[in-house]
C-alpha positions in Angstrom: -135.0 204.0 9.3 -136.0 205.9 12.5 -136.4 204.5 15.9 -140.0 204.6 17.2 -139.3 207.0 20.0 -138.2 209.7 17.5 -141.7 209.8 15.8 -144.1 208.3 18.5 -144.9 209.5 21.9 -144.8 206.9 24.7 -148.5 206.2 24.8 -148.8 205.7 21.0 -145.6 203.6 20.9 -147.1 201.3 23.6 -150.5 201.1 21.8 -148.8 200.1 18.5 -146.5 197.6 20.1 -149.4 196.0 21.8 -151.6 196.0 18.7 -148.9 194.5 16.4 -147.6 192.0 19.0 -146.9 188.7 17.3 -146.8 185.3 18.9 -147.9 186.8 22.2 -144.9 188.9 22.6 -146.7 192.2 22.8 -143.9 193.8 24.8 -141.4 193.6 22.0 -140.2 196.9 20.7 -140.8 198.0 17.2 -137.8 197.7 15.1 -138.3 200.9 13.1 -140.7 203.6 12.2 -140.4 205.4 8.9 -142.5 208.5 7.9 -143.8 208.4 4.4 -145.4 211.0 2.2 -148.4 211.1 -0.1 -151.1 212.1 2.3 -152.4 215.7 2.5 -154.7 215.1 5.5 -152.9 212.7 7.9 -149.4 211.8 8.8 -148.5 208.4 7.5 -145.9 205.9 8.8 -144.6 202.4 8.1 -144.0 200.4 11.2 -141.7 197.4 11.1 -141.1 194.5 13.5 -139.0 191.7 12.1 -140.2 190.9 8.6 -143.7 192.3 9.2 -144.8 195.8 8.4 -147.9 197.9 9.0 -149.2 201.2 7.6 -150.2 203.7 10.2 -152.2 207.0 9.8 -152.0 209.7 12.5 -154.1 212.8 13.1 -155.5 214.9 15.9 -157.5 213.0 18.5 -160.6 215.0 17.5 -160.5 213.3 14.1 -160.8 209.8 15.5 -164.2 209.4 13.9 -162.6 209.9 10.5 -160.4 206.8 11.1 -163.3 204.8 12.5 -165.3 205.7 9.3 -162.4 204.7 7.1 -162.2 201.3 8.9 -165.9 200.9 8.3 -165.5 201.7 4.6 -162.6 199.3 4.1 -164.5 196.5 5.8 -167.4 197.1 3.4 -165.2 197.0 0.3 -163.5 193.9 1.6 -166.7 192.0 1.0 -165.9 192.0 -2.7 -163.3 189.3 -3.5 -162.5 190.9 -6.9 -160.5 193.7 -5.1 -157.7 193.9 -2.6 -158.3 196.0 0.5 -155.9 196.5 3.4 -156.9 194.7 6.5 -157.7 196.9 9.4 -155.7 196.0 12.5 -157.2 198.6 14.7 -157.8 202.2 15.5 -158.0 204.4 18.5 -156.7 207.4 20.5 -153.3 207.4 22.3 -151.3 210.4 23.6 -153.6 213.0 22.1 -153.4 211.4 18.7 -156.0 209.4 16.7 -154.4 206.4 14.9 -155.4 203.8 12.3 -153.3 200.7 11.7 -153.6 198.9 8.4 -152.0 196.0 6.7 -149.0 197.2 4.6 -149.5 196.4 1.0 -146.9 196.3 -1.7 -148.5 198.5 -4.3 -147.7 199.6 -7.9 -149.3 202.2 -10.1 -152.4 201.2 -12.0 -150.9 201.1 -15.5 -150.9 198.9 -18.6 -153.7 197.7 -20.8 -154.3 194.3 -19.2 -154.0 195.6 -15.7 -156.4 198.5 -16.4 -159.0 196.1 -18.0 -158.9 193.8 -15.0 -159.3 196.7 -12.7 -162.3 198.0 -14.6 -163.9 194.5 -14.4 -163.1 194.4 -10.7 -164.8 197.8 -10.0 -167.9 196.6 -11.8 -168.0 193.6 -9.4 -167.9 196.0 -6.4 -170.8 198.0 -7.9 -172.9 194.8 -8.3 -173.0 194.7 -4.5 -176.2 196.5 -3.8 -178.1 197.9 -0.8 -181.7 198.5 0.0 -181.6 202.3 0.0 -179.4 205.3 -0.9 -177.0 206.3 1.9 -175.0 204.5 4.5 -175.6 203.5 8.2 -173.1 206.2 9.3 -171.8 209.5 8.1 -168.2 209.5 7.0 -165.7 211.9 5.3 -164.8 213.0 1.8 -161.2 214.1 2.3 -161.5 215.8 5.7 -165.0 217.2 4.9 -168.0 215.6 6.6 -170.1 213.4 4.2 -173.7 213.0 5.3 -175.3 209.7 4.5 -178.8 209.7 6.0 -181.2 207.7 3.7 -183.5 209.6 1.3 -186.4 208.1 -0.6 -184.9 208.7 -4.1 -181.5 209.1 -5.6 -182.0 212.7 -6.8 -183.2 213.7 -3.3 -180.2 212.0 -1.8 -177.7 213.7 -4.1 -179.3 217.1 -3.6 -179.8 216.9 0.2 -176.8 214.9 1.2 -174.2 215.9 -1.4 -174.8 219.3 -3.1 -176.5 221.3 -0.3 -174.0 220.4 2.4 -171.1 221.5 0.2 -172.9 224.7 -0.6 -173.5 225.2 3.0 -169.8 224.8 3.7 -169.1 227.3 0.9 -171.5 229.7 2.5 -169.7 229.4 5.9 -166.4 229.9 4.1 -167.9 233.1 2.5 -167.6 231.9 -1.0 -169.2 233.9 -3.9 -172.9 234.5 -3.3 -173.7 233.8 -7.0 -172.2 230.3 -6.6 -174.5 229.6 -3.7 -177.6 230.9 -5.4 -177.1 229.0 -8.6 -176.1 225.8 -6.8 -179.3 225.9 -4.7 -181.3 226.3 -7.9 -179.6 223.3 -9.3 -180.3 221.2 -6.2 -184.0 222.1 -6.5 -184.1 221.2 -10.2 -182.2 218.0 -9.8 -185.0 215.5 -10.5 -185.1 216.8 -14.1 -181.8 215.1 -14.7 -183.1 211.7 -13.6 -186.4 211.4 -15.4 -185.3 208.2 -17.2 -182.5 207.1 -14.8 -183.3 204.8 -11.9 -180.0 203.5 -10.7 -179.8 200.7 -8.1 -178.0 201.6 -4.8 -174.6 200.2 -5.6 -171.7 199.9 -3.1 -169.4 202.8 -4.0 -165.8 203.6 -3.1 -166.9 207.2 -3.0 -163.6 208.9 -3.6 -162.2 207.0 -6.5 -159.3 209.1 -7.8 -156.1 207.6 -9.0 -154.4 208.3 -5.7 -156.8 205.8 -3.9 -156.4 202.9 -6.3 -153.4 200.8 -7.3 -152.2 197.3 -8.1 -151.2 194.8 -5.4 -148.3 192.4 -5.8 -150.7 190.0 -7.7 -151.8 192.7 -10.1 -155.3 192.9 -8.5 -157.0 196.2 -8.0 -156.3 197.5 -4.6 -158.6 200.2 -3.1 -158.1 202.3 0.0 -159.1 205.7 1.6 -162.8 205.1 0.8 -165.8 207.3 1.4 -168.4 204.5 1.0 -172.1 204.7 0.6 -174.9 203.2 -1.5 -175.5 205.3 -4.6 -175.3 205.6 -8.4 -172.3 203.6 -9.7 -171.7 206.4 -12.2 -170.4 208.6 -9.4 -167.3 206.5 -8.9 -166.7 206.5 -12.7 -167.1 210.3 -12.8 -164.6 210.8 -10.0 -162.1 208.4 -11.7 -162.2 210.7 -14.8 -162.1 214.1 -13.0 -158.4 214.2 -12.4 -157.3 211.4 -14.8 -154.8 208.7 -14.0 -156.7 205.6 -15.0 -155.8 203.9 -18.2 -158.3 203.9 -21.1 -158.6 200.1 -20.8 -160.0 200.6 -17.2 -163.0 202.6 -18.5 -163.5 200.4 -21.6 -163.6 197.2 -19.6 -165.9 198.6 -17.0 -168.4 199.6 -19.7 -168.1 196.2 -21.4 -168.8 194.5 -18.1 -171.7 196.8 -17.2 -172.8 199.3 -19.9 -173.8 202.8 -18.9 -177.3 204.2 -19.5 -178.0 207.1 -21.8 -177.5 210.5 -20.3 -174.3 209.5 -18.4 -172.3 212.4 -19.8 -174.6 214.9 -18.3 -174.8 213.1 -15.0 -171.0 212.8 -14.9 -170.7 216.6 -14.9 -173.1 216.7 -11.9 -171.2 214.1 -10.0 -167.9 215.7 -10.7 -169.4 219.0 -9.4 -169.7 217.5 -5.9 -165.9 216.8 -5.8 -165.0 220.2 -7.3 -167.1 221.9 -4.6 -165.4 219.8 -1.9 -162.0 220.9 -3.3 -163.2 224.5 -3.3 -164.1 224.1 0.4 -160.9 222.3 1.3 -158.4 224.2 -0.7 -159.8 227.6 -1.6 -160.8 229.8 -4.5 -158.9 228.1 -7.3 -161.9 225.9 -7.9 -164.5 228.7 -7.8 -164.7 229.4 -11.5 -164.7 225.8 -12.4 -167.6 225.1 -10.0 -169.5 228.1 -11.4 -169.0 226.9 -15.0 -170.3 223.4 -14.2 -173.4 224.7 -12.4 -174.2 227.1 -15.3 -173.9 224.4 -17.8 -176.1 222.0 -15.8 -178.7 224.7 -15.3 -178.7 225.5 -19.0 -179.1 221.8 -20.0 -182.2 221.4 -17.7 -183.6 225.0 -18.4 -183.1 226.0 -14.8 
């Protein structure tokens, strides 16, 4: 364990001591601060006072809106009693750093047939919470990339204008291959052809559902964190959960049993995964370029674009 002054500057130390003050004793020092790994975007710490612990995320002060958006997303997911979501204790800026303080959860990997099945059913319960339109009241982030959520009249228009085109614009700014940009823009224009018979309700989505953002709590309930929430097609969460693997087969089977998918879902899965591959291209570089180009070419071929 490391004393707080070794990892926290004075302003941040004071803010965390005040925020986590128990029984009115906000002046009490933190017992320990431990840096933990696992995050590629923010520094993460576990703060301890007595028997209580909190999970703390830190980043540059200019990214304070990222933590505010994360707190908003966690609050939205917490409306579903089928899942466990860490309580948000607070967020702010101190000493030039943005911070987010969350409940510390004892988590285990999402493994095993029974646990996977229960998690799949829980995700279906999240998706049954629906909104009145596609989008979200505020923009948020997918990783550290901006995710735009202004409402659009139809789901194809929303996915084209608020998901594909912003990622293509980022790729253009990053001077990615011109062929990728041109073919991606053609795909965005032709997107309604993929949705002739598919009219999804605007479900509450986690938005970034890879295996690193899901686990089991100490009661074997599905725990969700690091969201990028919005109202959209529930198949987008499932597509992301399959992109990098890590979810047991029972998870997917139980979800489909709880809420079967419509025909054409395999084609739409490729489209929804493309969004995340483009984002990874923009965040991490050219290793994802050929994968994105292949996905776009396949989609264009399927719709005759």
